[in-house]
Steps between C-alpha positions, in 0.01 A plus 500: 500500500786737577631463146159606362500803732854587387393477136195718568715751689744521209215547248342774713830683544571487126150628418493793746857633480448721191164654605642585843819641344277737301383632838863543613482198730713190544368156589683404819330169577218280379365231732226248432375302797199279572216663697225242543331436165658815361855620456656819634701696246717754678693749287755732664592813306729798556613814323743786541370748754284238673143392448181682588160339548404634156803323351394171660148550363641571152718190522203290612295619202788430259563149633129423508458619140776265385364202691135567408563547127283268289798327344691466829549159657786614724326392821317204349144402592525488881366805687749734662519809718733779386698700754735777383731639764818699549835332538511551878797563727531134595625401155878485456686759295616279214516724193667839443156663464405379849805675646434818296139517613597473868758781510494668840368192679676299767607157368651191658739322266623147561815437300601170339778465759234485774558846647229763502488876489214742561509846350312770317485449122647819353525394137532212257575411141488180294791340688504625859325682780639780714416490870562736788599281794558676833599822322737332250443422134501133401471360149348155457511316167182306424698180441616524865139508627332181619185681620390860551182625667357844567471562874180648635554827687226628728666803663698661221458878512432708188843670530665159458290410194 
């Protein structure tokens, strides 16, 4: 069954990537999971500058239009529920665009050697991220990163932002 869900996920991602790109959005994840007699299709999207509720609504309409088209058999015959959401802070930073979109945020980086560093993301390019760690600049190449997550900050003042 998992293989069928993987195939469906791949078909959905292929079908929705271009329409979402026209809206300036990237497909970050597509998940298909059983939900009783139905399936849950969860699509995570993101874009430069972040998403608004209107963006999520636009993305939902675009994905729905693709899947509901008369000639579309992307989801097959079984009923499904569509959920379009933002990428969320709990997803790892794995692509250069993830780092770029989180500039200014606090990130915890676990390196391939097992050490970790937490710092403010001050910049990034296609090969590395620049962090401010305890007042010092630190450059981290993406190929040195095993895992990187945005840290949630509850008490950060506006002057620090």
